[in-house]
Biotite code that builds the C-alpha atoms (Angstrom):
import biotite.structure as struc

atoms = struc.array([
    struc.Atom([99.365, 90.475, 85.067], chain_id="A", res_id=1, res_name="PRO", atom_name="CA", element="C"),
    struc.Atom([99.176, 94.027, 86.449], chain_id="A", res_id=2, res_name="ALA", atom_name="CA", element="C"),
    struc.Atom([100.816, 95.437, 89.526], chain_id="A", res_id=3, res_name="LEU", atom_name="CA", element="C"),
    struc.Atom([98.720, 98.065, 91.257], chain_id="A", res_id=4, res_name="GLU", atom_name="CA", element="C"),
    struc.Atom([100.405, 100.310, 93.851], chain_id="A", res_id=5, res_name="VAL", atom_name="CA", element="C"),
    struc.Atom([99.123, 102.863, 96.287], chain_id="A", res_id=6, res_name="ASN", atom_name="CA", element="C"),
    struc.Atom([101.125, 106.008, 95.539], chain_id="A", res_id=7, res_name="PRO", atom_name="CA", element="C"),
    struc.Atom([100.527, 107.167, 99.136], chain_id="A", res_id=8, res_name="SER", atom_name="CA", element="C"),
    struc.Atom([101.991, 104.020, 100.723], chain_id="A", res_id=9, res_name="HIS", atom_name="CA", element="C"),
    struc.Atom([104.872, 104.665, 103.150], chain_id="A", res_id=10, res_name="PRO", atom_name="CA", element="C"),
    struc.Atom([107.140, 102.197, 101.321], chain_id="A", res_id=11, res_name="ILE", atom_name="CA", element="C"),
    struc.Atom([106.805, 104.257, 98.150], chain_id="A", res_id=12, res_name="LEU", atom_name="CA", element="C"),
    struc.Atom([107.690, 107.326, 100.208], chain_id="A", res_id=13, res_name="ASP", atom_name="CA", element="C"),
    struc.Atom([110.853, 105.532, 101.356], chain_id="A", res_id=14, res_name="LEU", atom_name="CA", element="C"),
    struc.Atom([111.639, 104.572, 97.787], chain_id="A", res_id=15, res_name="MET", atom_name="CA", element="C"),
    struc.Atom([111.153, 108.098, 96.587], chain_id="A", res_id=16, res_name="ASP", atom_name="CA", element="C"),
    struc.Atom([113.750, 109.327, 99.045], chain_id="A", res_id=17, res_name="LYS", atom_name="CA", element="C"),
    struc.Atom([116.234, 106.490, 98.293], chain_id="A", res_id=18, res_name="GLU", atom_name="CA", element="C"),
    struc.Atom([119.413, 107.806, 96.669], chain_id="A", res_id=19, res_name="SER", atom_name="CA", element="C"),
    struc.Atom([121.175, 104.446, 96.458], chain_id="A", res_id=20, res_name="ASP", atom_name="CA", element="C"),
    struc.Atom([120.265, 102.792, 93.184], chain_id="A", res_id=21, res_name="GLU", atom_name="CA", element="C"),
    struc.Atom([121.000, 99.269, 94.396], chain_id="A", res_id=22, res_name="GLU", atom_name="CA", element="C"),
    struc.Atom([118.821, 99.699, 97.463], chain_id="A", res_id=23, res_name="ARG", atom_name="CA", element="C"),
    struc.Atom([116.058, 101.217, 95.305], chain_id="A", res_id=24, res_name="PHE", atom_name="CA", element="C"),
    struc.Atom([116.227, 98.161, 93.081], chain_id="A", res_id=25, res_name="ALA", atom_name="CA", element="C"),
    struc.Atom([115.991, 95.906, 96.156], chain_id="A", res_id=26, res_name="ASP", atom_name="CA", element="C"),
    struc.Atom([112.846, 97.774, 97.236], chain_id="A", res_id=27, res_name="TRP", atom_name="CA", element="C"),
    struc.Atom([111.360, 97.401, 93.788], chain_id="A", res_id=28, res_name="ALA", atom_name="CA", element="C"),
    struc.Atom([112.199, 93.696, 93.711], chain_id="A", res_id=29, res_name="HIS", atom_name="CA", element="C"),
    struc.Atom([110.710, 93.197, 97.180], chain_id="A", res_id=30, res_name="LEU", atom_name="CA", element="C"),
    struc.Atom([107.440, 94.885, 96.074], chain_id="A", res_id=31, res_name="LEU", atom_name="CA", element="C"),
    struc.Atom([107.181, 92.669, 93.008], chain_id="A", res_id=32, res_name="LEU", atom_name="CA", element="C"),
    struc.Atom([107.951, 89.532, 95.027], chain_id="A", res_id=33, res_name="ASP", atom_name="CA", element="C"),
    struc.Atom([105.307, 90.468, 97.619], chain_id="A", res_id=34, res_name="GLN", atom_name="CA", element="C"),
    struc.Atom([102.739, 91.014, 94.866], chain_id="A", res_id=35, res_name="ALA", atom_name="CA", element="C"),
    struc.Atom([103.591, 87.622, 93.345], chain_id="A", res_id=36, res_name="LEU", atom_name="CA", element="C"),
    struc.Atom([103.218, 85.944, 96.762], chain_id="A", res_id=37, res_name="LEU", atom_name="CA", element="C"),
    struc.Atom([99.949, 87.734, 97.433], chain_id="A", res_id=38, res_name="ALA", atom_name="CA", element="C"),
    struc.Atom([98.702, 86.417, 94.083], chain_id="A", res_id=39, res_name="ASP", atom_name="CA", element="C"),
    struc.Atom([99.546, 82.831, 95.112], chain_id="A", res_id=40, res_name="GLY", atom_name="CA", element="C"),
    struc.Atom([102.646, 82.505, 92.943], chain_id="A", res_id=41, res_name="ALA", atom_name="CA", element="C"),
    struc.Atom([105.896, 80.866, 93.999], chain_id="A", res_id=42, res_name="GLN", atom_name="CA", element="C"),
    struc.Atom([109.098, 82.880, 93.896], chain_id="A", res_id=43, res_name="LEU", atom_name="CA", element="C"),
    struc.Atom([111.977, 81.792, 91.622], chain_id="A", res_id=44, res_name="GLU", atom_name="CA", element="C"),
    struc.Atom([114.480, 83.004, 94.217], chain_id="A", res_id=45, res_name="ASP", atom_name="CA", element="C"),
    struc.Atom([112.951, 82.640, 97.670], chain_id="A", res_id=46, res_name="SER", atom_name="CA", element="C"),
    struc.Atom([116.403, 82.797, 99.300], chain_id="A", res_id=47, res_name="ALA", atom_name="CA", element="C"),
    struc.Atom([117.041, 86.178, 97.573], chain_id="A", res_id=48, res_name="GLY", atom_name="CA", element="C"),
    struc.Atom([113.677, 87.424, 98.790], chain_id="A", res_id=49, res_name="PHE", atom_name="CA", element="C"),
    struc.Atom([114.580, 86.537, 102.385], chain_id="A", res_id=50, res_name="VAL", atom_name="CA", element="C"),
    struc.Atom([118.045, 88.072, 102.035], chain_id="A", res_id=51, res_name="ARG", atom_name="CA", element="C"),
    struc.Atom([116.607, 91.333, 100.630], chain_id="A", res_id=52, res_name="ARG", atom_name="CA", element="C"),
    struc.Atom([113.972, 91.441, 103.385], chain_id="A", res_id=53, res_name="MET", atom_name="CA", element="C"),
    struc.Atom([116.600, 90.969, 106.094], chain_id="A", res_id=54, res_name="ASN", atom_name="CA", element="C"),
    struc.Atom([118.912, 93.601, 104.608], chain_id="A", res_id=55, res_name="GLU", atom_name="CA", element="C"),
    struc.Atom([116.030, 96.115, 104.351], chain_id="A", res_id=56, res_name="MET", atom_name="CA", element="C"),
    struc.Atom([115.005, 95.476, 107.965], chain_id="A", res_id=57, res_name="PHE", atom_name="CA", element="C"),
    struc.Atom([118.564, 96.042, 109.166], chain_id="A", res_id=58, res_name="VAL", atom_name="CA", element="C"),
    struc.Atom([118.886, 99.212, 107.024], chain_id="A", res_id=59, res_name="ALA", atom_name="CA", element="C"),
    struc.Atom([115.633, 100.628, 108.422], chain_id="A", res_id=60, res_name="LEU", atom_name="CA", element="C"),
    struc.Atom([116.913, 100.193, 111.965], chain_id="A", res_id=61, res_name="LYS", atom_name="CA", element="C"),
    struc.Atom([120.161, 102.044, 111.200], chain_id="A", res_id=62, res_name="ALA", atom_name="CA", element="C"),
])
């Protein structure tokens, strides 16, 4: 499988500016999980996906 990304997407802009390696990894993991879901796959760790999503939403508000 291939993952195609739009280099102009605002999420990639956020990732480019992210200095925290753990948060960057969470962004990358979220993008991969979203691609898998969009392709019809099931996630191995759906609870982790929800946790990462919630943490990122809270971080964006701060």
